[in-house]
N, C-alpha and C positions, 0 to 999 in steps of 0.2 A: 437484464435478468436481475431480479431482486434476491436478497439473501434467502428468503423462504423458498423461492423457486430453485435456487442453487441447491439448497439442502434437499429438496424433494428429488431433484435430478440425480444428485450424488447417491442418495439412499436407494433409488431404483436401480442405478447402474452397479452399485457395490453389494447390494443385498443386505445392507445394514439398516437399522431402524432410523427414522428421521431424528429421534432423540439422540442417538449415538453420533450421528453425523453433525448435529448441531453442537454437541459438546466438543467434538473434535475440532470443528471450525472455530469455536470460541477459544479453545486452548491454543490453536495455531495463531490466532490474532493476538492473544496475550503474550505468547512467546516472542513473536516478531516485535511487538511494541516494547517489551522489556529489553530485548536485545538492542533495539535502536536507541532507546533511552540511555543505555550504557555506552553507546557509540560503536557498537559492533555491527558488522555487515552480515546479513543473512543470505546465504547462497543456496538455491535449490536447483541442482543440476538439471538441465533440460527445460526449466521453467523460467528462472530469472533470479535477480538479486535485489534485495531491499537494502538501502543504505541511507545515511544522513548526508545532506548537502548543506554547506554553509553559504548563506546569502549575505552579501556585504550590505552595510547601511547605504542608503541612497536617498536622493531627494525625489519627491513626487509632487503631483498636483492634484488637488481635490477637483474632480471634474464638474461638480455641482457649483462650487463657489470660485474656482480658479485659484484658490489660496495655495501657496507652496507649503508642503509638509515634509518632515523628515521621517523616513521609514527606517526603523531600527534594523540592525543585523539580526538574523534569525537562522535557526536550524529548520530544515524542511525534509520530510521523508521523500525518497525517490525510489521508483521501481524501474529497473532496467531489464527488459525482456531478454531471455536467453535465445540462443541460436535455434534450438528445436521449436520453441514457441513462435518465433518470427517466421520460420519456414512453414509451420502449420497454418498460420494466418494468411500467408501469401497465397 
């Protein structure tokens, strides 16, 4: 499902306009992004949690050339599904 399909579906189920849903979705994404940048975890009960995971620096190999490369340490966003969402998908 693409973003526009998601917006249409939520709009039809909620009775809101597509414009209102699009603005809400954009605001949700901005809030989650800003919170993760600050290092905060975002928990949505029944849905899941967004958090930042630290990945250590490591050595890698360029598959095309076989050359060894150093992959720097980085922060990566992670989503962990909540119990309700897991059960609904099963």
